[in-house]
C-alpha positions as CSV (number, residue, x, y, z in Angstrom):
1,M,74.4,120.4,35.5
2,P,73.6,121.3,31.6
3,L,76.3,120.0,29.2
4,S,75.7,121.9,25.8
5,P,77.5,119.9,23.0
6,G,79.7,120.4,20.2
7,V,82.1,123.3,23.2
8,S,85.7,122.4,23.3
9,N,87.1,124.2,27.8
10,T,90.2,123.9,29.2
11,L,90.5,120.3,31.3
12,P,91.9,119.3,34.4
13,A,96.1,117.9,32.8
14,R,95.0,113.9,33.5
15,H,92.5,114.3,31.0
16,Q,91.6,114.6,27.4
17,K,90.3,115.7,25.0
18,S,87.4,114.3,22.5
19,R,84.7,115.4,20.8
20,H,80.9,114.8,20.3
21,T,78.6,115.4,17.5
22,R,75.6,117.7,17.7
23,G,71.7,116.3,16.9
24,A,68.4,117.2,16.3
25,S,65.6,118.5,18.3
26,G,62.1,116.7,18.7
27,M,60.2,116.3,21.8
28,S,55.8,116.5,21.1
29,R,54.1,117.1,24.5
30,L,53.0,116.1,28.2
31,T,50.6,113.7,28.1
32,R,49.2,113.6,32.0
33,S,51.5,113.8,35.3
34,M,50.7,110.0,36.9
35,P,49.4,109.8,40.0
36,L,52.1,109.3,42.1
37,A,50.8,106.1,44.8
38,S,49.9,104.5,41.4
39,R,53.0,104.6,39.8
40,W,56.0,104.8,43.0
41,V,56.6,103.9,45.4
42,M,57.6,106.9,47.8
43,G,59.0,107.5,51.5
44,S,56.7,109.2,53.8
45,A,57.4,113.6,52.7
46,R,58.2,115.8,54.8
47,A,57.4,119.6,55.1
48,G,60.9,121.5,55.5
49,S,62.6,122.0,51.9
50,N,63.8,125.3,51.7
51,G,62.1,125.3,47.9
52,A,64.8,122.7,46.2
53,Q,67.7,123.4,43.8
54,H,70.3,123.4,41.8
55,P,70.8,120.3,38.4
56,G,68.9,118.0,37.1
57,V,70.1,118.5,34.4
58,W,73.9,118.3,34.4
59,L,73.8,116.2,30.9
60,I,70.3,117.8,29.4
61,G,72.2,119.0,26.7
62,A,74.2,115.6,26.1
63,W,71.2,114.3,25.9
64,Q,69.3,116.4,23.5
65,D,73.0,115.6,21.7
66,R,72.1,111.9,21.1
67,H,68.2,111.8,20.4
68,S,66.1,114.2,19.5
69,A,65.0,116.7,22.6
70,G,65.9,116.0,26.1
71,C,63.9,116.0,29.4
72,W,64.5,113.4,32.0
73,V,62.3,110.8,32.5
74,P,62.9,108.2,34.9
75,L,62.5,104.7,36.0
76,M,60.3,102.2,36.4
77,S,61.6,99.4,37.1
78,Q,64.2,97.5,36.1
79,M,62.1,94.1,35.7
80,S,59.7,96.4,33.6
81,L,61.3,98.2,32.3
82,G,65.3,96.8,31.5
83,V,67.0,99.7,32.9
84,H,70.5,99.6,31.2
85,P,72.4,98.4,34.1
86,L,75.1,101.1,34.9
87,V,71.7,103.3,35.6
88,D,70.4,101.1,38.1
89,A,73.8,99.9,39.3
90,L,75.0,103.7,40.3
91,A,70.8,104.5,41.7
92,G,71.5,102.0,44.0
93,R,74.4,102.7,45.3
94,I,73.7,106.7,45.9
95,R,70.8,105.3,48.1
96,A,72.6,103.0,49.7
97,L,74.8,105.6,50.7
98,R,72.3,108.1,51.1
99,E,70.9,106.2,54.0
100,Q,74.6,106.8,55.9
101,L,74.4,110.0,56.3
102,P,73.5,111.9,59.9
103,G,70.3,112.9,59.7
104,L,69.6,112.0,56.5
105,E,64.8,112.8,56.7
106,P,62.9,113.4,52.8
107,L,61.8,116.2,52.1
108,A,58.8,117.4,50.6
109,V,57.9,117.2,47.2
110,D,55.5,118.9,44.7
111,P,53.0,115.8,43.7
112,A,53.1,117.5,40.0
113,L,56.3,116.8,39.9
114,E,57.4,113.5,41.8
115,A,56.2,111.5,39.2
116,I,55.5,113.0,36.2
117,S,54.6,110.5,33.0
118,G,54.2,111.8,29.1
119,S,55.4,111.4,25.7
120,L,58.0,112.1,22.8
121,D,56.9,111.0,19.4
122,G,54.1,107.7,20.4
123,E,57.6,106.7,23.1
124,Q,56.2,105.9,26.8
125,L,58.4,109.3,29.1
126,F,58.9,108.7,32.9
127,I,60.4,111.6,35.7
128,R,60.9,110.2,38.7
129,N,62.3,112.7,41.7
130,E,63.2,112.4,44.8
131,L,64.2,114.4,47.8
132,H,66.2,114.7,50.8
133,R,69.0,116.4,53.4
134,S,70.8,115.3,55.4
135,R,72.9,117.5,57.9
136,G,75.3,120.0,56.3
137,L,73.6,119.0,53.4
138,R,69.8,121.5,52.8
139,K,69.4,119.2,49.5
140,L,69.5,115.6,48.1
141,H,68.5,115.0,44.8
142,L,68.3,112.2,42.8
143,E,66.7,112.3,39.7
144,T,66.4,108.9,36.9
145,A,64.3,109.5,34.0
146,R,63.7,107.6,31.5
147,L,62.1,107.6,27.6
148,G,60.5,104.8,25.4
149,A,62.6,101.7,25.5
150,G,66.0,103.6,25.3
151,L,67.3,105.9,26.5
152,Q,67.3,106.6,30.0
153,I,69.1,109.7,32.4
154,L,70.2,109.7,36.2
155,H,71.1,113.4,38.0
156,C,72.4,113.7,41.1
157,V,73.1,116.3,43.5
158,H,73.8,116.8,47.5
159,F,73.9,121.3,47.7
160,P,75.0,121.8,50.6
161,D,73.9,124.2,53.8
162,P,75.9,127.5,53.6
163,R,76.8,127.8,57.3
164,Y,79.0,123.5,56.4
165,D,82.6,124.0,54.4
166,L,81.3,121.3,51.7
167,P,81.1,121.3,48.5
168,V,78.2,120.6,46.0
169,F,78.5,116.9,44.2
170,G,76.9,116.4,41.5
171,A,76.8,112.9,39.5
172,D,74.7,112.5,35.8
173,I,74.9,109.6,33.5
174,V,73.2,109.0,29.7
175,A,72.3,106.6,28.2
176,G,70.8,104.3,25.2
177,R,70.4,101.1,24.0
178,G,73.7,99.4,25.6
179,V,75.5,102.5,25.2
180,V,76.5,105.1,28.3
181,S,77.3,108.0,26.4
182,A,77.7,110.5,28.7
183,A,78.8,110.5,33.1
184,I,80.0,113.1,34.8
185,V,81.0,113.2,38.6
186,D,82.6,116.7,40.9
187,L,82.9,117.8,43.8
188,S,82.7,121.4,43.0
189,P,83.6,124.4,45.2
190,V,81.6,127.4,45.8
191,T,84.3,129.2,47.3
192,P,86.8,130.0,45.0
193,S,88.3,126.4,46.0
194,L,87.4,123.4,47.9
195,P,88.1,122.8,51.5
196,R,91.5,121.6,51.9
197,Q,89.7,118.0,54.1
198,I,88.1,117.0,50.5
199,A,90.6,118.7,48.4
200,A,93.0,116.7,49.8
201,A,91.2,113.5,49.0
202,L,90.0,113.8,46.2
203,A,93.5,114.9,45.4
204,E,95.0,111.7,46.9
205,R,92.7,109.2,44.7
206,P,94.3,107.7,41.8
207,S,93.5,108.4,38.2
208,V,91.3,105.9,35.8
209,P,92.6,104.9,32.8
210,F,89.1,105.6,31.1
211,S,89.3,105.2,27.4
212,E,87.3,108.3,26.6
213,I,87.6,111.4,28.1
214,R,85.0,114.3,27.2
215,E,84.8,117.6,26.7
216,L,83.7,120.0,29.4
217,P,80.7,122.6,28.3
218,P,81.3,127.1,28.0
219,W,80.5,127.5,32.2
220,G,82.6,124.6,33.3
221,S,84.1,126.5,35.8
222,I,82.3,125.9,38.0
223,F,83.3,122.2,38.2
224,S,86.6,121.4,40.3
225,P,90.2,120.4,38.9
226,H,89.0,117.3,39.9
227,V,86.1,116.7,37.4
228,L,85.9,113.1,35.8
229,F,83.6,113.5,32.8
230,V,83.5,110.8,30.8
231,R,81.9,108.0,28.3
232,P,82.9,104.7,29.5
233,R,82.8,101.8,27.1
234,T,83.1,98.0,28.1
235,P,81.1,97.3,32.1
236,E,84.3,97.2,33.1
237,E,84.6,101.1,33.0
238,E,81.3,101.3,33.4
239,G,81.8,99.9,37.1
240,W,84.6,102.2,37.3
241,F,82.1,105.2,36.8
242,V,79.9,104.0,40.1
243,E,83.0,103.6,42.0
244,E,84.0,107.1,41.7
245,V,80.5,108.0,42.1
246,A,80.7,106.5,45.7
247,A,85.0,108.0,46.2
248,F,83.4,111.3,45.9
249,L,80.1,110.6,47.6
250,E,81.4,109.2,50.6
251,I,84.3,111.8,50.9
252,L,81.6,114.2,51.0
253,G,80.0,112.3,53.6
254,Q,82.8,111.7,55.8
255,A,83.4,115.6,55.5
256,S,79.2,116.6,56.3
257,A,80.0,114.7,59.3
258,T,83.0,116.3,61.7
259,V,82.9,119.9,59.8
260,A,81.4,123.1,61.9
261,P,78.7,125.4,61.2
262,Q,79.3,129.1,61.3
263,A,76.8,131.3,62.2
264,W,74.5,132.3,59.8
265,D,75.7,135.6,59.6
266,D,79.2,134.6,59.7
267,A,80.9,135.8,56.8
268,A,82.0,133.1,55.3
269,T,78.5,131.5,55.0
270,V,77.0,134.5,53.6
271,A,80.5,133.9,51.0
272,R,79.2,130.2,49.9
273,W,76.0,131.5,49.9
274,K,76.7,133.0,47.5
275,G,78.0,130.8,46.0
276,Q,76.2,128.7,46.0
277,L,73.9,131.6,44.7
278,R,76.5,132.2,41.6
279,Y,76.4,128.4,41.0
280,C,72.8,128.0,40.4
281,Q,72.4,131.6,38.5
282,Q,74.9,130.6,36.2
283,Q,73.3,126.5,35.4
284,K,69.7,128.8,34.0
285,Q,72.1,130.7,32.1
286,N,71.5,127.4,29.9
287,D,69.0,128.6,27.5
288,K,69.2,124.5,25.7
289,T,67.4,123.6,28.8
290,R,64.7,125.6,28.9
291,R,64.3,125.5,25.3
292,V,63.8,121.9,26.0
293,L,62.2,121.3,28.5
294,E,59.4,123.9,26.6
295,K,59.0,121.7,23.8
296,A,58.5,118.8,26.3
297,F,55.8,120.1,28.1
298,N,55.0,124.0,27.9
299,P,56.9,127.5,28.9
300,E,55.3,127.8,32.5
301,W,56.1,124.2,32.9
302,A,59.6,124.6,32.1
303,N,60.3,127.7,34.3
304,T,58.8,126.2,36.9
305,Y,60.5,122.9,36.8
306,I,63.8,125.2,36.9
307,E,63.3,127.4,39.0
308,T,61.2,125.5,41.9
309,L,63.2,122.3,41.9
310,L,66.8,122.4,39.3
311,F,68.0,124.9,40.2
312,D,66.1,127.4,43.0
313,D,68.0,129.7,44.2
314,P,69.6,129.5,47.9
315,L,67.5,131.6,50.1
316,A,69.2,133.4,52.0
317,P,70.5,132.5,55.6
318,R,68.7,133.3,58.3
319,P,68.8,132.5,62.6
320,E,66.8,129.8,63.3
321,I,63.7,129.7,64.6
């Protein structure tokens, strides 16, 4: 979910409010699309994606807020690029937990969007996208990004199959030169409230004493009361955040393994599809995300990236073929 800086919003009662500052923009140009095999070794991808989906962009506003313009830039390797410990730790934890999901399989990624290379003010820009699906979850998207030797982004979102009563999982971090400026995680409902099992599991979790809680963006109504949006100040707090993300993922994973699907034309299925559609459409209302991507690449490319990978609308429920 793209987060817009400088706007206050009501947070869960257990959180405090904080402020952050606004920055300038200045992304230059995309130089070329990287050949897939030459940069990253990916698992074999299969056809079967319904098109792709949801935030690859929670923190683009925070990234732009901290640097000049935001666009995801993936990580290549910790050894060659000096990955921030939190980015590396969280990506590894997400991948490990992803492997435990029932029925996990890769989704095909457009080669033009899977591994991308560009430049910004003389610094290299890299973007990597990974797509999977599993039982109850129609799309698992992990995006890692890097700009030069400093700014790093991680974005992860899991979109549920509307036939299953499950929320949207999302987690993002923005880090640069030893500082994590923003970190967020949530299980966001696609109906008025979270499923009981998930809401109860989240409510049982103890509050973690992060030193700085950040403000939600104006469209923050899509988040649950359990959303966590912080600026980790110490390695200890960074570790806390990884554990919080892992806990949210474990709760979702347990639910996805046990919840029974409903018929494609069941009223509850249709309601969840409409809720997820609203979720995606609301994400696309963040004009800052589109402006940043247009500056980094071009308007046509930005529109394709947003509409087919980041926030593509979920397909309407239909009978199995």
